[in-house]
Backbone as CSV, one residue per row, in Angstrom:
resi,resn,N_x,N_y,N_z,CA_x,CA_y,CA_z,C_x,C_y,C_z
1,MET,106.233,94.800,109.622,104.971,94.933,108.896,104.952,96.240,108.104
2,PRO,104.575,96.184,106.827,104.475,97.430,106.058,103.532,98.419,106.735
3,GLU,103.970,99.664,106.813,103.163,100.728,107.411,102.691,101.659,106.299
4,LEU,102.137,102.789,106.674,101.521,103.682,105.688,102.427,104.003,104.489
5,PRO,103.680,104.413,104.681,104.515,104.753,103.520,104.767,103.577,102.580
6,GLU,104.910,102.377,103.144,105.148,101.203,102.310,103.895,100.854,101.506
7,VAL,102.746,100.922,102.156,101.485,100.635,101.466,101.234,101.663,100.365
8,GLN,101.497,102.933,100.656,101.322,103.967,99.634,102.298,103.757,98.480
9,THR,103.486,103.293,98.775,104.478,103.001,97.735,103.973,101.903,96.799
10,VAL,103.378,100.858,97.375,102.802,99.786,96.559,101.704,100.345,95.656
11,ILE,100.839,101.159,96.219,99.748,101.747,95.449,100.290,102.623,94.323
12,ASN,101.273,103.450,94.629,101.861,104.337,93.611,102.481,103.543,92.468
13,SER,103.038,102.383,92.778,103.669,101.568,91.736,102.631,100.836,90.883
14,LEU,101.480,100.521,91.475,100.460,99.752,90.764,99.495,100.597,89.942
15,LYS,99.216,101.815,90.407,98.194,102.642,89.759,98.372,102.793,88.247
16,PRO,99.559,103.150,87.770,99.706,103.333,86.320,99.535,102.035,85.524
17,LEU,99.650,100.902,86.205,99.640,99.613,85.515,98.276,98.943,85.473
18,ILE,97.493,99.046,86.546,96.292,98.209,86.625,94.958,98.954,86.564
19,ILE,94.971,100.285,86.712,93.715,101.025,86.628,93.103,100.844,85.235
20,ASN,91.805,100.595,85.201,91.013,100.367,83.976,91.285,99.021,83.307
21,LYS,92.039,98.162,83.973,92.238,96.808,83.450,91.098,95.905,83.929
22,LYS,90.719,94.951,83.083,89.682,93.991,83.450,90.312,92.736,84.041
23,ILE,89.612,92.165,85.008,90.058,90.897,85.591,89.498,89.766,84.735
24,LYS,90.363,89.109,84.001,89.956,88.021,83.115,89.796,86.708,83.871
25,GLU,90.658,86.510,84.862,90.640,85.240,85.597,91.250,85.437,86.978
26,TYR,90.666,84.751,87.965,91.212,84.778,89.337,91.646,83.378,89.719
27,ASN,92.854,83.263,90.265,93.384,81.970,90.692,93.820,82.045,92.151
28,GLU,93.319,81.122,92.957,93.609,81.090,94.386,94.443,79.858,94.713
29,LEU,95.661,80.072,95.198,96.570,78.971,95.495,96.658,78.662,96.990
30,TRP,96.074,79.507,97.799,96.029,79.313,99.263,94.658,79.761,99.727
31,HIS,93.834,78.814,100.181,92.419,79.100,100.432,92.183,80.165,101.496
32,LYS,93.122,80.332,102.431,92.916,81.309,103.499,93.306,82.735,103.107
33,VAL,93.780,82.921,101.872,94.102,84.271,101.428,92.833,85.109,101.313
34,ASN,91.710,84.444,101.079,90.412,85.115,101.011,89.796,85.079,102.400
35,TYR,89.733,86.255,103.056,89.235,86.332,104.424,87.730,86.106,104.541
36,ASN,86.996,86.203,103.433,85.549,86.040,103.485,85.179,84.605,103.849
37,LYS,84.314,84.462,104.822,83.891,83.131,105.255,82.850,82.542,104.291
38,ASN,82.051,83.403,103.674,80.917,82.918,102.895,81.124,82.974,101.386
39,ASN,82.260,83.513,100.925,82.501,83.611,99.490,83.396,82.466,99.020
40,LYS,82.783,81.331,98.769,83.573,80.173,98.345,84.002,80.300,96.884
41,ASP,83.104,80.784,96.055,83.421,80.912,94.641,83.431,82.389,94.265
42,ILE,84.540,83.056,94.570,84.601,84.487,94.265,84.991,84.743,92.814
43,SER,85.461,83.709,92.117,85.833,83.880,90.711,84.656,84.404,89.895
44,SER,83.476,83.835,90.136,82.293,84.236,89.372,81.882,85.673,89.665
45,ILE,82.306,86.174,90.840,81.950,87.545,91.208,82.912,88.554,90.577
46,ILE,84.199,88.254,90.597,85.166,89.281,90.199,85.642,89.180,88.749
47,GLU,85.531,88.019,88.155,85.977,87.885,86.767,85.078,88.687,85.834
48,GLY,85.691,89.465,84.970,84.948,90.346,84.069,84.794,91.761,84.601
49,LYS,85.139,91.965,85.878,85.031,93.297,86.480,86.256,94.143,86.113
50,LYS,86.040,95.463,86.075,87.126,96.397,85.762,87.658,97.034,87.039
51,ILE,88.974,97.182,87.136,89.589,97.890,88.259,89.419,99.388,88.015
52,THR,88.623,100.033,88.848,88.281,101.441,88.619,89.044,102.414,89.518
53,SER,89.519,101.944,90.651,90.294,102.834,91.521,91.180,102.014,92.446
54,LEU,92.184,102.682,92.974,93.153,102.054,93.883,93.494,103.079,94.949
55,ASN,93.088,102.789,96.185,93.269,103.751,97.267,93.789,103.060,98.529
56,ARG,93.975,103.858,99.566,94.522,103.359,100.823,93.754,103.916,102.000
57,LEU,93.603,103.103,103.026,93.134,103.576,104.322,94.011,102.905,105.367
58,GLY,94.798,103.711,106.069,95.752,103.144,107.013,96.734,102.247,106.285
59,LYS,96.800,100.992,106.709,97.721,100.030,106.102,97.020,99.118,105.092
60,HIS,95.804,99.470,104.705,95.018,98.642,103.801,95.041,99.189,102.370
61,ILE,95.119,98.277,101.408,95.058,98.611,99.984,93.648,98.301,99.500
62,ILE,92.971,99.312,98.967,91.582,99.164,98.551,91.493,99.227,97.027
63,ILE,91.161,98.096,96.425,91.006,98.008,94.973,89.517,97.953,94.651
64,GLN,89.007,98.967,93.974,87.605,98.948,93.587,87.467,98.290,92.221
65,ILE,86.569,97.310,92.139,86.286,96.645,90.861,84.787,96.792,90.594
66,ASP,84.443,97.778,89.777,83.040,98.116,89.535,82.326,98.324,90.870
67,GLU,81.335,97.500,91.204,80.553,97.733,92.426,81.113,96.991,93.641
68,TYR,82.260,96.347,93.506,82.862,95.604,94.608,84.204,96.217,95.020
69,TYR,84.661,95.805,96.205,85.963,96.245,96.722,86.781,95.031,97.152
70,ILE,88.042,94.994,96.719,88.991,93.998,97.207,89.957,94.745,98.132
71,THR,89.914,94.427,99.413,90.727,95.140,100.403,91.831,94.238,100.923
72,PHE,93.055,94.545,100.529,94.219,93.752,100.921,94.861,94.303,102.188
73,HIS,95.341,93.394,103.025,96.236,93.744,104.132,97.491,92.899,103.951
74,LEU,98.647,93.542,103.850,99.899,92.829,103.574,100.434,92.071,104.777
75,ARG,100.000,92.455,105.978,100.510,91.850,107.211,102.032,91.909,107.277
76,MET,102.675,90.790,107.616,104.125,90.814,107.843,104.942,90.763,106.555
77,THR,104.583,89.857,105.647,105.446,89.598,104.490,104.705,89.648,103.158
78,GLY,103.534,90.272,103.131,102.773,90.347,101.889,103.457,91.198,100.831
79,TYR,103.280,90.811,99.576,103.952,91.471,98.455,102.980,91.471,97.275
80,LEU,102.444,92.624,96.929,101.471,92.771,95.852,102.116,93.520,94.700
81,TYR,102.151,92.905,93.528,102.837,93.525,92.395,102.221,93.080,91.079
82,SER,102.548,93.792,90.026,102.052,93.468,88.690,103.223,93.137,87.773
83,THR,103.006,92.170,86.906,104.055,91.748,85.984,103.428,91.175,84.717
84,LYS,104.195,91.128,83.648,103.694,90.558,82.392,103.881,89.047,82.329
85,ASN,104.768,88.527,83.169,105.067,87.096,83.144,104.785,86.464,84.498
86,LEU,103.993,85.415,84.499,103.708,84.691,85.730,104.947,83.891,86.127
87,PRO,105.454,84.083,87.352,106.666,83.361,87.758,106.500,81.844,87.684
88,GLU,107.546,81.172,87.281,107.513,79.697,87.247,107.453,79.130,88.664
89,ASN,108.184,79.756,89.569,108.180,79.321,90.966,107.019,80.001,91.698
90,LYS,105.988,79.235,91.985,104.784,79.776,92.625,104.713,79.432,94.110
91,LYS,105.853,79.089,94.702,105.871,78.609,96.084,105.188,79.561,97.052
92,HIS,105.440,80.873,96.913,104.889,81.838,97.869,103.716,82.636,97.303
93,ILE,103.269,82.318,96.099,102.109,83.007,95.518,100.844,82.447,96.149
94,ARG,100.047,83.321,96.742,98.807,82.892,97.402,97.592,83.086,96.502
95,CYS,97.649,84.069,95.613,96.600,84.244,94.618,97.127,85.165,93.523
96,TYR,96.492,85.106,92.364,96.852,86.051,91.309,95.660,86.300,90.399
97,PHE,95.688,87.484,89.787,94.623,87.927,88.901,95.206,88.085,87.501
98,ASN,94.600,87.417,86.535,94.990,87.577,85.136,94.217,88.767,84.583
99,LEU,94.922,89.836,84.230,94.288,91.073,83.796,94.366,91.228,82.276
100,SER,93.566,92.157,81.769,93.663,92.503,80.353,95.029,93.132,80.079
101,SER,95.375,93.259,78.806,96.681,93.791,78.382,97.837,92.880,78.803
102,ASN,97.529,91.594,78.952,98.564,90.595,79.270,99.340,90.914,80.546
103,LEU,98.608,91.303,81.579,99.215,91.599,82.876,98.702,90.644,83.947
104,TYR,99.515,90.455,84.960,99.099,89.707,86.143,99.243,90.603,87.370
105,LEU,98.281,90.515,88.260,98.387,91.122,89.586,98.588,89.963,90.557
106,ILE,99.733,89.949,91.226,100.139,88.783,92.011,100.299,89.150,93.484
107,PHE,99.798,88.268,94.342,99.992,88.451,95.780,100.816,87.294,96.316
108,GLU,102.020,87.611,96.801,102.892,86.630,97.445,102.929,86.903,98.945
109,ASP,103.128,85.863,99.717,103.200,86.038,101.172,103.886,84.825,101.783
110,ILE,105.122,85.006,102.219,105.903,83.906,102.766,105.232,83.303,103.999
111,ARG,104.759,84.162,104.902,104.256,83.675,106.195,102.751,83.405,106.210
112,LYS,102.072,83.709,105.130,100.642,83.388,104.972,99.713,84.123,105.950
113,PHE,100.114,85.305,106.413,99.245,86.082,107.287,98.374,87.067,106.493
114,GLY,98.865,87.496,105.344,98.167,88.503,104.558,96.999,87.927,103.780
115,GLY,96.160,88.822,103.268,95.013,88.377,102.482,94.093,89.536,102.164
116,PHE,92.871,89.215,101.752,91.942,90.269,101.345,90.500,89.918,101.684
117,TYR,89.693,90.956,101.764,88.243,90.834,101.849,87.644,91.262,100.512
118,LEU,86.580,90.597,100.096,85.790,91.021,98.950,84.433,91.457,99.470
119,THR,84.119,92.748,99.311,82.885,93.294,99.867,82.238,94.277,98.895
120,LYS,80.984,94.623,99.171,80.274,95.591,98.338,80.472,97.018,98.817
121,ASP,81.064,97.175,99.984,81.410,98.503,100.495,82.580,98.341,101.455
122,ILE,83.085,99.457,101.956,84.203,99.392,102.919,83.794,99.987,104.266
123,ILE,82.491,99.911,104.556,82.004,100.407,105.843,82.659,99.651,106.992
124,PHE,82.812,98.341,106.836,83.415,97.511,107.886,84.808,98.011,108.254
125,LEU,85.533,98.508,107.254,86.898,98.989,107.479,86.884,100.333,108.198
126,LYS,86.016,101.209,107.750,85.930,102.541,108.352,85.429,102.477,109.798
127,GLU,84.625,101.458,110.100,84.098,101.331,111.453,85.155,100.885,112.458
128,LYS,86.134,100.118,111.999,87.142,99.620,112.948,88.413,100.460,112.976
129,LEU,88.613,101.319,111.976,89.822,102.129,111.919,89.543,103.576,112.303
130,GLY,90.549,104.215,112.871,90.447,105.632,113.180,90.786,106.482,111.962
131,ILE,90.999,107.749,112.177,91.348,108.673,111.106,92.717,108.311,110.529
132,ASP,92.866,108.434,109.221,94.143,108.128,108.586,95.191,109.143,109.022
133,ALA,96.422,108.667,109.183,97.507,109.525,109.681,97.814,110.693,108.748
134,LEU,97.437,110.596,107.468,97.666,111.700,106.538,96.372,112.412,106.140
135,ASP,95.311,112.160,106.869,94.043,112.840,106.610,94.180,114.324,106.979
136,ARG,93.754,115.204,106.093,93.863,116.648,106.337,93.029,117.108,107.524
137,ASN,92.054,116.317,107.913,91.214,116.686,109.054,91.880,116.397,110.399
138,LEU,93.008,115.713,110.360,93.720,115.406,111.601,94.559,116.612,112.019
139,ASP,93.926,117.518,112.747,94.610,118.715,113.233,94.468,118.803,114.746
140,TYR,94.922,119.907,115.318,94.895,120.044,116.773,93.469,119.959,117.326
141,LEU,92.517,120.612,116.663,91.142,120.611,117.156,90.543,119.208,117.139
142,PHE,90.815,118.455,116.082,90.330,117.073,116.000,90.956,116.238,117.115
143,PHE,92.262,116.398,117.301,92.984,115.646,118.332,92.429,115.984,119.720
144,LYS,92.243,117.263,119.980,91.743,117.696,121.284,90.341,117.150,121.552
145,LYS,89.489,117.196,120.549,88.103,116.737,120.698,88.012,115.235,120.928
146,ASN,88.852,114.461,120.248,88.698,113.011,120.251,89.665,112.255,121.161
147,PHE,90.832,112.850,121.459,91.873,112.060,122.111,92.448,112.635,123.405
148,ILE,92.273,113.919,123.661,93.058,114.578,124.696,92.817,114.025,126.101
149,LYS,91.703,113.356,126.330,91.412,112.820,127.659,91.936,111.398,127.863
150,LYS,92.535,110.840,126.832,93.031,109.468,126.938,94.261,109.423,127.853
151,THR,94.282,108.415,128.696,95.372,108.297,129.668,96.414,107.247,129.263
152,GLN,96.307,106.748,128.048,97.280,105.771,127.553,98.647,106.422,127.324
153,MET,99.686,105.608,127.356,100.987,106.074,126.916,100.895,106.401,125.431
154,ILE,101.623,107.419,124.990,101.546,107.878,123.606,101.936,106.766,122.622
155,LYS,102.899,105.941,122.998,103.304,104.838,122.115,102.143,103.872,121.900
156,TYR,101.491,103.487,122.979,100.355,102.567,122.906,99.222,103.204,122.109
157,PHE,98.957,104.471,122.364,97.888,105.200,121.674,98.108,105.211,120.162
158,LEU,99.333,105.474,119.725,99.625,105.561,118.301,99.646,104.194,117.613
159,LEU,99.926,103.146,118.372,99.881,101.792,117.811,98.448,101.324,117.561
160,ASP,97.521,101.850,118.326,96.119,101.442,118.231,95.494,102.032,116.959
161,GLN,95.203,101.172,115.993,94.695,101.633,114.700,93.289,102.225,114.772
162,SER,92.597,102.006,115.878,91.263,102.594,116.025,91.347,104.066,116.416
163,ASN,92.533,104.549,116.781,92.738,105.973,117.061,93.169,106.703,115.787
164,ILE,94.364,106.419,115.352,94.925,106.968,114.107,95.494,105.779,113.344
165,CYS,95.070,105.587,112.112,95.507,104.377,111.405,96.627,104.670,110.409
166,GLY,97.488,103.675,110.265,98.593,103.777,109.311,99.966,103.742,109.951
167,LEU,100.025,104.071,111.239,101.316,104.105,111.931,101.644,102.757,112.548
168,GLY,102.938,102.437,112.574,103.421,101.224,113.221,104.687,101.530,113.984
169,ASN,105.379,100.511,114.384,106.519,100.657,115.286,107.617,101.578,114.752
170,ILE,107.939,101.425,113.478,109.041,102.212,112.896,108.745,103.702,112.961
171,TYR,107.612,104.099,112.388,107.344,105.531,112.251,106.901,106.181,113.553
172,ILE,106.316,105.411,114.451,105.997,105.974,115.765,107.276,106.362,116.492
173,ASP,108.269,105.479,116.480,109.550,105.808,117.126,110.200,107.019,116.474
174,GLU,110.111,107.095,115.144,110.710,108.229,114.438,109.978,109.538,114.748
175,ILE,108.672,109.487,114.777,107.868,110.692,115.050,108.089,111.180,116.479
176,LEU,108.117,110.260,117.439,108.336,110.650,118.830,109.743,111.201,119.038
177,TRP,110.724,110.635,118.353,112.090,111.170,118.447,112.136,112.599,117.898
178,ALA,111.528,112.813,116.737,111.545,114.144,116.121,110.794,115.172,116.961
179,THR,109.776,114.709,117.697,108.953,115.610,118.506,109.495,115.752,119.922
180,LYS,110.520,114.939,120.248,111.160,114.942,121.574,110.216,114.502,122.692
181,ILE,109.273,113.614,122.339,108.320,113.083,123.313,108.762,111.695,123.760
182,ASN,108.808,111.480,125.059,109.124,110.169,125.606,107.973,109.212,125.287
183,PRO,108.261,108.002,124.824,107.189,107.075,124.450,106.262,106.679,125.592
184,LYS,106.705,106.899,126.861,105.867,106.576,128.016,104.942,107.725,128.417
185,LYS,105.095,108.860,127.768,104.268,110.034,128.083,102.799,109.720,127.816
186,THR,101.906,110.157,128.702,100.481,109.914,128.489,99.900,110.973,127.542
187,VAL,98.916,110.561,126.784,98.287,111.467,125.813,97.681,112.678,126.520
188,SER,97.028,112.442,127.630,96.331,113.522,128.334,97.275,114.586,128.884
189,SER,98.556,114.273,129.004,99.512,115.237,129.550,100.150,116.122,128.466
190,LEU,99.810,115.881,127.209,100.377,116.685,126.125,99.678,118.038,126.032
191,ASN,100.457,119.089,125.800,99.848,120.410,125.621,99.694,120.722,124.127
192,LYS,99.158,121.874,123.825,98.882,122.241,122.435,100.154,122.245,121.590
193,LYS,101.228,122.767,122.141,102.501,122.813,121.412,102.995,121.399,121.085
194,ASN,102.902,120.496,122.073,103.321,119.104,121.866,102.504,118.442,120.756
195,ILE,101.200,118.644,120.809,100.297,118.002,119.841,100.545,118.526,118.434
196,ASN,100.681,119.827,118.310,100.948,120.397,116.980,102.275,119.903,116.410
197,ALA,103.281,119.793,117.275,104.574,119.273,116.820,104.465,117.806,116.420
198,LEU,103.694,117.045,117.180,103.472,115.630,116.876,102.806,115.464,115.511
199,LEU,101.776,116.248,115.263,101.049,116.152,113.990,101.905,116.639,112.823
200,TYR,102.663,117.702,113.054,103.569,118.217,112.012,104.601,117.155,111.623
201,ASN,105.214,116.526,112.614,106.245,115.524,112.331,105.667,114.242,111.744
202,THR,104.423,113.951,112.070,103.756,112.804,111.451,103.675,112.996,109.946
203,ILE,103.179,114.152,109.518,103.064,114.443,108.087,104.436,114.490,107.426
204,LYS,105.366,115.171,108.081,106.714,115.356,107.524,107.421,114.019,107.305
205,ILE,107.419,113.176,108.321,108.164,111.914,108.251,107.496,110.916,107.313
206,LEU,106.176,110.803,107.376,105.484,109.871,106.482,105.642,110.293,105.022
207,SER,105.510,111.588,104.765,105.639,112.090,103.393,107.061,111.889,102.865
208,GLU,108.029,112.121,103.727,109.422,111.940,103.328,109.713,110.467,103.031
209,SER,109.173,109.579,103.846,109.384,108.152,103.618,108.744,107.698,102.311
210,ILE,107.577,108.231,101.992,106.926,107.882,100.720,107.816,108.288,99.555
211,ARG,108.472,109.452,99.674,109.379,109.888,98.604,110.567,108.937,98.450
212,PHE,110.947,108.277,99.558,112.044,107.298,99.519,111.531,105.877,99.264
213,HIS,110.246,105.752,98.951,109.620,104.448,98.674,109.579,103.546,99.904
214,GLY,109.454,104.157,101.087,109.277,103.382,102.298,110.572,102.831,102.872
215,THR,110.401,102.008,103.907,111.537,101.433,104.630,111.567,99.923,104.464
216,THR,112.652,99.401,103.966,112.841,97.946,103.934,113.818,97.566,105.044
217,ILE,113.302,96.865,106.052,114.155,96.337,107.116,114.517,94.892,106.786
218,LEU,113.489,94.083,106.517,113.718,92.682,106.160,113.002,92.300,104.862
219,ASN,111.663,92.452,104.855,110.874,91.815,103.807,110.206,92.744,102.804
220,PHE,110.030,94.032,103.131,109.216,94.865,102.245,109.852,95.046,100.871
221,LYS,109.019,94.806,99.843,109.436,95.063,98.472,108.218,95.434,97.645
222,PHE,108.462,96.039,96.503,107.377,96.472,95.639,107.869,96.457,94.193
223,ASP,106.934,96.504,93.257,107.261,96.685,91.842,108.414,95.800,91.383
224,ASN,108.189,94.473,91.426,109.183,93.513,90.954,110.530,93.615,91.675
225,MET,110.455,93.402,92.989,111.639,93.229,93.839,112.388,94.517,94.192
226,LYS,111.814,95.678,93.964,112.443,96.909,94.428,112.268,97.016,95.943
227,THR,113.172,97.716,96.596,113.099,97.888,98.047,113.068,99.372,98.408
228,GLY,112.559,99.662,99.608,112.500,101.039,100.082,113.859,101.545,100.513
229,ASN,114.027,102.873,100.475,115.334,103.480,100.756,115.354,104.384,101.991
230,TYR,114.295,104.329,102.797,114.223,105.267,103.918,115.023,104.806,105.142
231,LYS,115.481,103.575,105.161,116.188,103.046,106.336,117.380,103.926,106.730
232,ALA,118.096,104.442,105.736,119.282,105.272,106.020,118.904,106.601,106.680
233,GLN,117.627,106.978,106.599,117.182,108.247,107.179,116.677,108.094,108.615
234,LEU,116.577,106.868,109.096,116.019,106.645,110.428,116.915,107.244,111.514
235,ASN,116.276,107.877,112.474,117.001,108.527,113.580,116.938,107.740,114.887
236,ALA,115.932,106.894,115.036,115.749,106.164,116.289,115.589,104.664,116.064
237,TYR,114.632,104.287,115.252,114.293,102.871,115.104,115.494,102.043,114.626
238,GLY,115.748,100.958,115.336,116.821,100.041,114.960,118.226,100.541,115.275
239,ARG,118.359,101.650,116.023,119.673,102.251,116.253,120.144,102.084,117.711
240,GLU,119.798,100.991,118.336,120.215,100.742,119.719,121.732,100.851,119.875
241,ASN,122.135,101.616,120.896,123.548,101.829,121.265,124.331,102.647,120.235
242,LEU,123.659,103.178,119.222,124.311,104.114,118.306,124.095,105.529,118.815
243,ASP,124.956,106.459,118.398,124.840,107.844,118.851,123.576,108.493,118.321
244,CYS,122.865,109.184,119.203,121.736,110.000,118.779,122.261,111.086,117.833
245,LYS,121.577,111.285,116.724,122.032,112.258,115.733,121.850,113.701,116.203
246,GLU,121.131,113.861,117.305,120.888,115.202,117.834,121.860,115.553,118.962
247,CYS,122.136,114.597,119.877,122.911,114.944,121.079,124.117,114.036,121.338
248,ASN,124.270,112.989,120.528,125.388,112.040,120.639,125.294,111.085,121.827
249,ASN,124.223,111.155,122.611,123.987,110.116,123.606,123.510,108.852,122.888
250,LYS,123.599,107.714,123.576,123.238,106.448,122.950,121.706,106.263,122.864
251,ILE,121.261,105.753,121.737,119.858,105.408,121.579,119.571,104.169,122.421
252,LYS,118.488,104.210,123.195,118.117,103.104,124.068,117.027,102.255,123.414
253,LYS,117.009,100.980,123.779,115.961,100.070,123.330,115.292,99.465,124.549
254,ILE,113.959,99.594,124.614,113.186,99.003,125.703,111.982,98.279,125.106
255,LYS,111.332,97.452,125.910,110.090,96.808,125.513,108.934,97.640,126.036
256,LEU,108.052,98.027,125.134,106.906,98.847,125.508,105.724,98.382,124.666
257,CYS,104.617,98.107,125.304,103.424,97.626,124.586,103.749,96.346,123.811
258,GLY,104.690,95.563,124.330,105.071,94.333,123.653,105.946,94.538,122.432
259,ARG,106.385,95.756,122.200,107.196,96.075,121.017,108.557,96.618,121.420
260,SER,109.544,96.363,120.580,110.841,97.023,120.762,110.665,98.504,120.478
261,THR,111.127,99.326,121.404,110.939,100.769,121.288,112.290,101.455,121.419
262,TYR,112.602,102.298,120.441,113.900,102.983,120.402,113.687,104.476,120.662
263,PHE,114.505,105.030,121.566,114.367,106.461,121.861,115.652,106.983,122.501
264,CYS,115.765,108.297,122.519,116.902,108.955,123.165,116.433,109.510,124.505
265,LYS,116.996,108.977,125.562,116.596,109.383,126.906,116.915,110.850,127.159
266,ASN,117.961,111.344,126.530,118.382,112.732,126.734,117.498,113.714,125.974
267,CYS,117.194,113.405,124.733,116.407,114.319,123.891,114.907,114.249,124.174
268,GLN,114.420,113.047,124.407,112.972,112.853,124.525,112.523,112.964,125.976
269,LYS,112.480,114.208,126.439,112.151,114.466,127.839,110.743,114.999,128.038
270,ILE,110.047,115.269,126.960,108.678,115.775,127.105,107.788,114.652,127.642
């Protein structure tokens, strides 16, 4: 599933192309792509509206169109891109927007899990999500005030989007490896030094991945079939039985919180 760096990469690729463009026509090829239960005819609402901003919260893409918001979640295989030519093969296209300047904004999704909400505000999103992983307010004092008493394992805590949003399996494993924290460590047992290192590595790794346009393991792509280049930089995720880049011991893979979890037993002793 695309995580924060992949979603930001999509946004960075779309911003120069679609900001200030008008939506001339909306076409829906898969009825469940629109998560709204009560908006049967959304064409009349969004057609004629201008795209005024493009932002992110966690793993969500927020497109503001005048007084409305279209909030996309890519889920497992979602692919949002802009092009001048509508593909002839529409097999995986779930919806598309015909924009001014002869552009299309297209949403493809092989597995049909992704989609969007059309709302007049994004309060619903802010209420269910925690602080964004790259929010400047996420510092030691914020962490101590809101999280330090939690007894969850750190891996489980970071997966929970209501705590800190934007992180997923790939970057959690990378951040914990860089911070030398065992994924089974409880949040409440972390000291100030551990927390500061965790937050520092969160910013460092996510920012670095954005510069590499994210990580493509299987499906992630952006901007007309481009793929992310951060996979070669991974130190833990997907490296089972390979040498740890820090100590040369083998990277282990275990099941934790229902997810494959990669870590170095020798390095991650905190």
